[in-house]
C-alpha positions as CSV (number, residue, x, y, z in Angstrom):
1,M,59.1,126.0,162.2
2,T,60.9,129.2,162.9
3,S,63.5,130.4,160.5
4,D,66.2,129.9,163.2
5,V,65.4,126.2,163.3
6,V,65.3,125.9,159.5
7,D,68.6,127.7,159.3
8,A,70.2,125.4,161.9
9,A,68.9,122.3,160.2
10,S,70.2,123.6,156.8
11,E,73.6,124.4,158.3
12,L,73.8,121.0,160.0
13,A,73.0,119.2,156.7
14,E,75.7,121.3,154.9
15,L,78.3,120.4,157.6
16,R,77.4,116.7,157.4
17,E,77.9,116.9,153.6
18,R,81.2,118.7,153.9
19,L,82.4,116.2,156.6
20,G,81.4,113.3,154.4
21,R,83.5,114.7,151.5
22,L,86.5,115.2,153.8
23,E,86.2,111.6,155.1
24,D,85.9,110.3,151.5
25,E,89.0,112.3,150.5
26,R,91.0,110.9,153.5
27,A,89.9,107.4,152.6
28,I,91.0,107.9,149.0
29,V,94.4,109.1,150.2
30,A,94.7,106.1,152.5
31,T,94.1,103.8,149.4
32,M,96.9,105.6,147.6
33,Q,99.2,105.2,150.6
34,R,98.4,101.4,150.9
35,Y,99.2,101.2,147.1
36,S,102.6,102.7,147.6
37,E,103.6,101.0,150.8
38,S,102.4,97.5,149.8
39,L,104.4,97.8,146.5
40,D,107.5,99.1,148.2
41,Y,107.5,96.3,150.7
42,G,106.3,93.4,148.5
43,D,102.8,92.7,149.8
44,N,101.5,91.7,146.3
45,N,98.0,90.8,147.4
46,A,97.5,93.9,149.4
47,W,98.7,96.0,146.4
48,A,96.2,94.1,144.1
49,A,93.5,94.7,146.7
50,T,93.7,98.5,146.3
51,F,92.0,97.8,142.9
52,T,88.5,96.5,142.1
53,S,88.4,92.9,141.0
54,D,88.3,94.1,137.4
55,G,90.7,97.0,138.0
56,F,92.9,98.3,135.2
57,F,96.5,99.3,135.7
58,D,98.0,101.2,132.7
59,V,101.7,102.3,132.6
60,R,102.7,104.9,130.1
61,R,105.8,107.0,129.3
62,R,104.8,110.5,128.4
63,G,101.4,109.2,127.3
64,E,102.8,106.4,125.2
65,P,101.5,102.9,126.3
66,M,104.1,100.6,127.8
67,F,102.1,97.8,129.5
68,S,98.9,97.2,131.3
69,H,97.2,94.6,133.5
70,T,93.6,94.0,134.3
71,G,92.0,92.1,137.2
72,T,93.2,90.9,140.6
73,E,95.3,87.9,139.3
74,Q,97.2,89.9,136.7
75,L,97.7,92.8,139.2
76,A,99.1,90.5,141.9
77,G,101.3,88.8,139.3
78,F,102.7,92.2,138.2
79,A,103.4,93.2,141.8
80,A,105.3,89.9,142.3
81,T,107.7,90.9,139.6
82,H,108.3,94.4,140.9
83,T,111.3,95.1,143.1
84,S,110.7,95.5,146.8
85,A,112.4,95.6,150.2
86,P,114.5,94.0,151.5
87,A,116.1,93.1,148.1
88,V,115.8,96.6,146.8
89,Y,114.6,99.6,148.9
90,H,112.6,102.3,147.1
91,K,109.8,104.6,148.0
92,H,106.9,106.0,146.0
93,F,106.3,109.5,147.2
94,L,103.0,111.3,146.5
95,S,102.1,114.9,146.2
96,T,98.8,116.1,147.6
97,P,96.2,114.7,145.2
98,A,93.6,116.8,143.4
99,I,90.4,114.7,144.0
100,D,87.0,115.3,142.4
101,L,84.2,113.4,144.1
102,E,80.8,112.5,142.6
103,Q,78.8,110.2,145.0
104,D,80.5,106.8,144.8
105,R,83.0,107.7,142.1
106,A,86.1,109.9,142.2
107,T,88.9,111.0,139.9
108,A,92.2,112.0,141.2
109,R,95.4,113.5,139.8
110,T,98.6,113.1,141.8
111,Y,102.2,113.8,141.1
112,F,104.6,111.0,142.2
113,T,108.4,110.6,142.6
114,M,110.1,107.2,143.2
115,L,113.3,107.2,145.1
116,H,115.5,104.2,144.5
117,E,118.6,103.0,146.4
118,K,122.0,102.8,144.7
119,E,125.4,102.0,146.1
120,T,126.2,105.7,145.8
121,G,123.0,106.7,147.7
122,P,119.4,107.3,146.8
123,I,118.4,108.6,143.4
124,V,115.2,109.8,141.8
125,L,114.4,106.8,139.5
126,V,111.2,108.2,138.0
127,F,108.7,111.0,138.4
128,G,105.3,111.5,136.8
129,R,101.7,111.5,137.6
130,Y,98.9,109.2,138.5
131,L,95.5,109.6,136.8
132,D,93.0,107.7,138.8
133,T,89.4,106.6,138.8
134,L,88.2,105.2,142.1
135,V,84.9,103.8,143.2
136,R,83.4,103.1,146.6
137,H,83.1,99.4,147.0
138,E,81.7,97.8,150.2
139,G,82.6,100.9,152.1
140,R,86.2,101.2,150.8
141,W,87.6,103.4,148.0
142,L,89.4,101.3,145.3
143,F,91.0,102.0,142.0
144,S,88.9,101.0,139.0
145,E,91.6,102.5,136.8
146,R,95.1,103.8,137.5
147,I,97.2,105.3,134.7
148,V,100.8,105.8,135.7
149,D,102.3,108.4,133.3
150,M,106.0,108.3,133.8
151,E,107.3,111.6,132.6
152,A,111.1,111.2,133.3
153,L,113.3,108.2,133.8
154,P,117.1,108.1,133.9
155,P,118.9,107.3,130.7
156,M,119.3,103.6,129.9
157,P,122.9,102.4,130.2
């Protein structure tokens, strides 16, 4: 084999690897978007389906535990108690996530802001960050763990 052929094969392999990483990152972002939209619009089962069957959802306030749920049934039950449209409109907005991939496992750190409707207009209800562990399961990226660290909430009345 000539060095040109070897170089081209090597370059092609590198491009395939880079494309695969980009596709994985886009699929992870799509999971994050499904999480937000399904919670905002009350699709409890779709929200729970963004997690593995034994997925862990842990909500904290500045690192202090508040509550957690594990497994599809508990996750869907939690989502059923969460406000959603059309009763209450709110939106979970995400920053660009920092994603670290390692084969079929990934970690991600993402800032979030939740806008909430009030009679006087929308307000920032909470902001913080998501600390995620995701796994590739049957061709899809799912949360095996999502830590919601709420860093600021409005004062309680």
